[in-house]
N, C-alpha and C positions, 0 to 999 in steps of 0.2 A: 436407423437406430443410433442413438448417441450414448456413449459410455465414457467413463473417465479414462484418460490415457496418460502414461507417464510423461510429465512435463507439459501436458496440454489440458485445456479445460474440457474438451470433448473430442470424440472421434465419430465421424459419420461413415457408416458402411454403405457400400454399393448394395442396393436392394436385391440384386440378383443373388448375392451370397446368402442373404437371409432366406430368399425364396428356395434355394437349393437345400439349405439346412432344414427348413420347415418341411419341405417335400420328403426328405429322407426320413426324418423322425416320424412324420405322419404315416408313411408307408410301412416303416418298421414296426409300428405299434398297431395301427388300425387294420392293416392287411395281413398281420401275422396270425395264422390259425392257432399255433401253439400257445401264443400269449392269450388269445381270446378264450381258449379252452381251459385256462388255469382256474382251479376252483376258487382261489383267492380273489381273482378278478370277478368271478360270478358272485361271490359273497358280498363284495363291495356294491355291486349292482343291487343285491337284495337289501342292503342298508338304505340305498336311495329309494327303493320302492316302498319302504316303510315310512318315508317322510310324506306328510300330508299333501304337499304340492305335487308329488310325483305318483301318488297311488293309482291314479287313473291313466297314467301314461303307458304306452306299449313298451314291452321289454326291450325292443330294438332301440327305442329312443333313450331309455335309461342307460343302456350299454354305451351308446354314443356319448352321453354326458360324461361317463367315467373315462372313456378313451380321450375325449377332448381335454379333460382336466389333466390327465397324465401328460399329454403332448404339450399343453400350455406350460406346465410346471417345468418340464424338461427344457423347453426353449428359453424360458426365463433365465435358466442357469447356463445352458450350453453356449448360446450365442455370445453373450458378453465375455464369458470365460475364454472361449476360443479366440475371439477378437483381441482380447487383452494379451493372451499368450502369443498370438501372431505378431502383434505390434512390439512386444518385448523382444522377440527373436529378431525382427527387422531392425529394431533399435540397436541391438548388440552389433549387428553387421554394419549399420550405416551411421549410427548416432543421429539419424534424421538430418544429416548434413545436406544443405541445399546443393544441388548439382551432382549428388552421389549417383553413380550408375553401377548396377550389379547385373552381370550376365545371367547367372544361374544360382539359385539358392534352393536347398532342400531342408525341411524341418520335420522331425518326428517329435510329437509332443508327449508329455507324460499323460497317461490315461485320465480322462475326465470322468469323475465318479459322482454323478448326481443321484438323488433319490426323490421319490414321491411317497408321502405318507398320508394315509386316510385314517381318520379317527372317528369312531362311533361314540356318541355321548348320550347319556340319559339324564335329563335334568342338570345339564352342564357337567356331569361327572363322566369321566372317561371309562367306558366299559370294554372297549376292544380297539385294536389298531392293526393296520397292515402297512408294512413299508416295502416298497419295491426299490431295490438298489441296482442301479445300472452302471455300465462302464462303456464309455465311448473312446475308441482308439482313432486317432487322427494323424495323418501325415499330409504334408503340403509341399508342392514344388512351385517355384516362381521362375519365370524366364523374362529377362529384360525388365528390371525394376529401376525406376528413376524417381528421385526426390526433387520436387519443384516447389518454389515459393508461390503463395497465392497473393496476388496484388489487388484484387478487387472482389466484389460480391460478399456473401455472408461469411466466407472463410478468409477475408482480408487479414493479412499479417499471420496467417497460418501456413500450413504446408500441405502439399498433395503428394501421395504415394501413387504413382502410376505404374501399373503392371501389365505387360503385353499379354502374358499367358499365366494363369493362376489355376493350378490343379490341386484337387483335394481327394483323398481316399478316406472313407469312413467305415467303421465297423461298430455296431451297437449290440451289446450283450445285456441280458438280464442276469445279473450276478447272484442276486439273492432275494428271497422273500422272507421278511421277518414278521412272524406273528407269534402268538402265545403257544401255538401248537404245531407249527409247520416250519420246515427249513428246507430250502432248495438244495438238493444234493449236487447238482451240476449246473453251470451257467447255461443259459439258452441263448443262442445267437439269433438275434431278432432281424438283422439286416446288414447289408453292406452296399456301398455305392462309391463310384468314382465319377467325378465331373471336372470339367475344365471351363473356365471363364476367360474370355478375351477382353483386353482393354479394361481391366478392373481399376477403380480408383478408390482410395481411402483418403478422407480429408481430415487433417488435424487442425483443430481450432484453438488458438491461444486463449 
């Protein structure tokens, strides 16, 4: 994945980081019975079943469509936001100075608060909507970080952040459901996860 980075044209993530984030979000949403039993979730599936192209589809297929849309929208927001926040923290500590070496770093980020909204329309007019508001808590530790210059390849004249051990702790909550008639009284914890990656590299391209 490429995103804008402070002072750099783009940043390339190690694909393992994206894989772990995707796996976590997918499990927290698709495998959470409490979420799948929410009436609002079922109502959105009903909206899809009323669309001509889905009327003959099985209920399980329609539910999976809704789940996948939620996961996709969450990842669109969470991954770049987290990566940008991580690079900002590393930048404060190192200024991305070539040759910088840090033994141990720990970061606790401000909660990430994405939302996914579904809107039902009739003849282009909005007749109903449901918004799922989430909160992702993230903490990260780094062991043995080094900043290196890139002298060749597609990252020539950029820099590489090499990390021997990179650990992440995640907690995802459904904070609120906003509809015309319903309000969630208490947050629902959807999932938590800890993982560690070895020899992680982030590439900064000028």
